[in-house]
KOLLUM-979688 format. One record per residue (C-alpha): residue number from 1; residue in three letters; x negated, y, z negated. Coordinates in nm, 4 decimals. Layout:
! residues N
<node><roba>NUM</roba><drengu>ALA</drengu><xx>X</xx><yy>Y</yy><zz>Z</zz></node>
...
END
This chain:
! residues 80
<node><roba>1</roba><drengu>MET</drengu><xx>-9.3640</xx><yy>11.1480</yy><zz>-7.6919</zz></node>
<node><roba>2</roba><drengu>ASN</drengu><xx>-9.3660</xx><yy>11.4356</yy><zz>-7.9368</zz></node>
<node><roba>3</roba><drengu>ALA</drengu><xx>-9.6293</xx><yy>11.4093</yy><zz>-8.2060</zz></node>
<node><roba>4</roba><drengu>TYR</drengu><xx>-9.5334</xx><yy>11.5406</yy><zz>-8.5467</zz></node>
<node><roba>5</roba><drengu>ASN</drengu><xx>-9.7664</xx><yy>11.8124</yy><zz>-8.6711</zz></node>
<node><roba>6</roba><drengu>PRO</drengu><xx>-9.7371</xx><yy>11.8586</yy><zz>-9.0493</zz></node>
<node><roba>7</roba><drengu>LEU</drengu><xx>-9.9366</xx><yy>12.1838</yy><zz>-9.0457</zz></node>
<node><roba>8</roba><drengu>SER</drengu><xx>-9.7057</xx><yy>12.3359</yy><zz>-8.7872</zz></node>
<node><roba>9</roba><drengu>ALA</drengu><xx>-9.4033</xx><yy>12.2118</yy><zz>-8.9826</zz></node>
<node><roba>10</roba><drengu>THR</drengu><xx>-9.5426</xx><yy>12.3669</yy><zz>-9.2998</zz></node>
<node><roba>11</roba><drengu>HIS</drengu><xx>-9.5769</xx><yy>12.7039</yy><zz>-9.1265</zz></node>
<node><roba>12</roba><drengu>ARG</drengu><xx>-9.2200</xx><yy>12.6826</yy><zz>-8.9905</zz></node>
<node><roba>13</roba><drengu>LEU</drengu><xx>-9.0830</xx><yy>12.5917</yy><zz>-9.3333</zz></node>
<node><roba>14</roba><drengu>GLU</drengu><xx>-9.2717</xx><yy>12.8833</yy><zz>-9.4905</zz></node>
<node><roba>15</roba><drengu>ALA</drengu><xx>-9.1325</xx><yy>13.1153</yy><zz>-9.2246</zz></node>
<node><roba>16</roba><drengu>ALA</drengu><xx>-8.7844</xx><yy>12.9917</yy><zz>-9.3150</zz></node>
<node><roba>17</roba><drengu>GLY</drengu><xx>-8.8361</xx><yy>13.1039</yy><zz>-9.6744</zz></node>
<node><roba>18</roba><drengu>LEU</drengu><xx>-8.9836</xx><yy>12.8093</yy><zz>-9.8645</zz></node>
<node><roba>19</roba><drengu>ASP</drengu><xx>-9.2927</xx><yy>12.8593</yy><zz>-10.0732</zz></node>
<node><roba>20</roba><drengu>ARG</drengu><xx>-9.6183</xx><yy>12.6905</yy><zz>-9.9675</zz></node>
<node><roba>21</roba><drengu>LYS</drengu><xx>-9.5975</xx><yy>12.3946</yy><zz>-10.2106</zz></node>
<node><roba>22</roba><drengu>GLN</drengu><xx>-9.2400</xx><yy>12.3084</yy><zz>-10.1120</zz></node>
<node><roba>23</roba><drengu>ALA</drengu><xx>-9.3207</xx><yy>12.3359</yy><zz>-9.7428</zz></node>
<node><roba>24</roba><drengu>GLU</drengu><xx>-9.6279</xx><yy>12.1135</yy><zz>-9.7794</zz></node>
<node><roba>25</roba><drengu>ALA</drengu><xx>-9.4336</xx><yy>11.8551</yy><zz>-9.9813</zz></node>
<node><roba>26</roba><drengu>ILE</drengu><xx>-9.1539</xx><yy>11.8353</yy><zz>-9.7246</zz></node>
<node><roba>27</roba><drengu>ALA</drengu><xx>-9.3959</xx><yy>11.8168</yy><zz>-9.4315</zz></node>
<node><roba>28</roba><drengu>SER</drengu><xx>-9.5979</xx><yy>11.5486</yy><zz>-9.6096</zz></node>
<node><roba>29</roba><drengu>GLU</drengu><xx>-9.2888</xx><yy>11.3364</yy><zz>-9.6811</zz></node>
<node><roba>30</roba><drengu>ILE</drengu><xx>-9.1765</xx><yy>11.3569</yy><zz>-9.3202</zz></node>
<node><roba>31</roba><drengu>SER</drengu><xx>-9.5248</xx><yy>11.2636</yy><zz>-9.2012</zz></node>
<node><roba>32</roba><drengu>ASP</drengu><xx>-9.5417</xx><yy>10.9643</yy><zz>-9.4383</zz></node>
<node><roba>33</roba><drengu>SER</drengu><xx>-9.1956</xx><yy>10.8401</yy><zz>-9.3438</zz></node>
<node><roba>34</roba><drengu>LYS</drengu><xx>-9.2739</xx><yy>10.8454</yy><zz>-8.9708</zz></node>
<node><roba>35</roba><drengu>SER</drengu><xx>-9.5401</xx><yy>10.5763</yy><zz>-9.0169</zz></node>
<node><roba>36</roba><drengu>ASP</drengu><xx>-9.2650</xx><yy>10.3203</yy><zz>-9.0866</zz></node>
<node><roba>37</roba><drengu>LEU</drengu><xx>-9.0795</xx><yy>10.3812</yy><zz>-8.7618</zz></node>
<node><roba>38</roba><drengu>VAL</drengu><xx>-9.0752</xx><yy>10.1167</yy><zz>-8.4900</zz></node>
<node><roba>39</roba><drengu>THR</drengu><xx>-9.1731</xx><yy>10.2102</yy><zz>-8.1371</zz></node>
<node><roba>40</roba><drengu>LYS</drengu><xx>-8.9719</xx><yy>10.0980</yy><zz>-7.8390</zz></node>
<node><roba>41</roba><drengu>ASP</drengu><xx>-9.2709</xx><yy>9.9043</yy><zz>-7.7014</zz></node>
<node><roba>42</roba><drengu>TYR</drengu><xx>-9.3249</xx><yy>9.7184</yy><zz>-8.0304</zz></node>
<node><roba>43</roba><drengu>LEU</drengu><xx>-8.9561</xx><yy>9.6315</yy><zz>-8.0512</zz></node>
<node><roba>44</roba><drengu>LYS</drengu><xx>-8.9554</xx><yy>9.5070</yy><zz>-7.6916</zz></node>
<node><roba>45</roba><drengu>GLU</drengu><xx>-9.2610</xx><yy>9.2862</yy><zz>-7.7570</zz></node>
<node><roba>46</roba><drengu>GLN</drengu><xx>-9.0997</xx><yy>9.1347</yy><zz>-8.0658</zz></node>
<node><roba>47</roba><drengu>LEU</drengu><xx>-8.7680</xx><yy>9.0745</yy><zz>-7.8923</zz></node>
<node><roba>48</roba><drengu>ASP</drengu><xx>-8.9445</xx><yy>8.9168</yy><zz>-7.5927</zz></node>
<node><roba>49</roba><drengu>ALA</drengu><xx>-9.1360</xx><yy>8.6821</yy><zz>-7.8249</zz></node>
<node><roba>50</roba><drengu>GLU</drengu><xx>-8.8176</xx><yy>8.5800</yy><zz>-8.0065</zz></node>
<node><roba>51</roba><drengu>PHE</drengu><xx>-8.6344</xx><yy>8.5300</yy><zz>-7.6771</zz></node>
<node><roba>52</roba><drengu>SER</drengu><xx>-8.9158</xx><yy>8.3051</yy><zz>-7.5556</zz></node>
<node><roba>53</roba><drengu>LYS</drengu><xx>-8.8923</xx><yy>8.0934</yy><zz>-7.8721</zz></node>
<node><roba>54</roba><drengu>PHE</drengu><xx>-8.5150</xx><yy>8.0758</yy><zz>-7.8335</zz></node>
<node><roba>55</roba><drengu>THR</drengu><xx>-8.5481</xx><yy>7.9681</yy><zz>-7.4699</zz></node>
<node><roba>56</roba><drengu>VAL</drengu><xx>-8.7861</xx><yy>7.6850</yy><zz>-7.5652</zz></node>
<node><roba>57</roba><drengu>ARG</drengu><xx>-8.5542</xx><yy>7.5679</yy><zz>-7.8430</zz></node>
<node><roba>58</roba><drengu>LEU</drengu><xx>-8.2517</xx><yy>7.5827</yy><zz>-7.6160</zz></node>
<node><roba>59</roba><drengu>GLY</drengu><xx>-8.4380</xx><yy>7.3835</yy><zz>-7.3501</zz></node>
<node><roba>60</roba><drengu>GLY</drengu><xx>-8.5268</xx><yy>7.1181</yy><zz>-7.6071</zz></node>
<node><roba>61</roba><drengu>LEU</drengu><xx>-8.1675</xx><yy>7.1016</yy><zz>-7.7268</zz></node>
<node><roba>62</roba><drengu>ILE</drengu><xx>-8.0354</xx><yy>7.0606</yy><zz>-7.3723</zz></node>
<node><roba>63</roba><drengu>ALA</drengu><xx>-8.2956</xx><yy>6.7918</yy><zz>-7.2960</zz></node>
<node><roba>64</roba><drengu>GLY</drengu><xx>-8.1904</xx><yy>6.6052</yy><zz>-7.6106</zz></node>
<node><roba>65</roba><drengu>MET</drengu><xx>-7.8248</xx><yy>6.6304</yy><zz>-7.5192</zz></node>
<node><roba>66</roba><drengu>VAL</drengu><xx>-7.8933</xx><yy>6.4992</yy><zz>-7.1691</zz></node>
<node><roba>67</roba><drengu>ALA</drengu><xx>-8.0931</xx><yy>6.2087</yy><zz>-7.3149</zz></node>
<node><roba>68</roba><drengu>VAL</drengu><xx>-7.8078</xx><yy>6.1184</yy><zz>-7.5498</zz></node>
<node><roba>69</roba><drengu>ALA</drengu><xx>-7.5480</xx><yy>6.1620</yy><zz>-7.2758</zz></node>
<node><roba>70</roba><drengu>THR</drengu><xx>-7.7327</xx><yy>5.9179</yy><zz>-7.0503</zz></node>
<node><roba>71</roba><drengu>ALA</drengu><xx>-7.8303</xx><yy>5.6714</yy><zz>-7.3248</zz></node>
<node><roba>72</roba><drengu>VAL</drengu><xx>-7.4839</xx><yy>5.6249</yy><zz>-7.4743</zz></node>
<node><roba>73</roba><drengu>PRO</drengu><xx>-7.3154</xx><yy>5.5024</yy><zz>-7.1548</zz></node>
<node><roba>74</roba><drengu>GLY</drengu><xx>-7.6121</xx><yy>5.2749</yy><zz>-7.0853</zz></node>
<node><roba>75</roba><drengu>LEU</drengu><xx>-7.5859</xx><yy>5.1313</yy><zz>-7.4357</zz></node>
<node><roba>76</roba><drengu>LEU</drengu><xx>-7.2121</xx><yy>5.0782</yy><zz>-7.3985</zz></node>
<node><roba>77</roba><drengu>ILE</drengu><xx>-7.2601</xx><yy>4.9027</yy><zz>-7.0632</zz></node>
<node><roba>78</roba><drengu>SER</drengu><xx>-7.5286</xx><yy>4.6755</yy><zz>-7.2062</zz></node>
<node><roba>79</roba><drengu>ILE</drengu><xx>-7.3016</xx><yy>4.5744</yy><zz>-7.4987</zz></node>
<node><roba>80</roba><drengu>LYS</drengu><xx>-7.0263</xx><yy>4.4439</yy><zz>-7.2664</zz></node>
END
């Protein structure tokens, strides 16, 4: 993974013709905005957790459907 180096970016921006204050401001904004990015590992962990919750809910739903599917015919047989 490439780490962002604001000092190096400032020097490159100065070399491209920006004055020091502009270069520092741009480098600082980029550095601040990178803190809000999501890593692939974090995203995978969150998706795995949500998938696990979904799997449990789906299992409960299927179990409930099976219970209803077996109870209804039994109820109908007992009514006759």
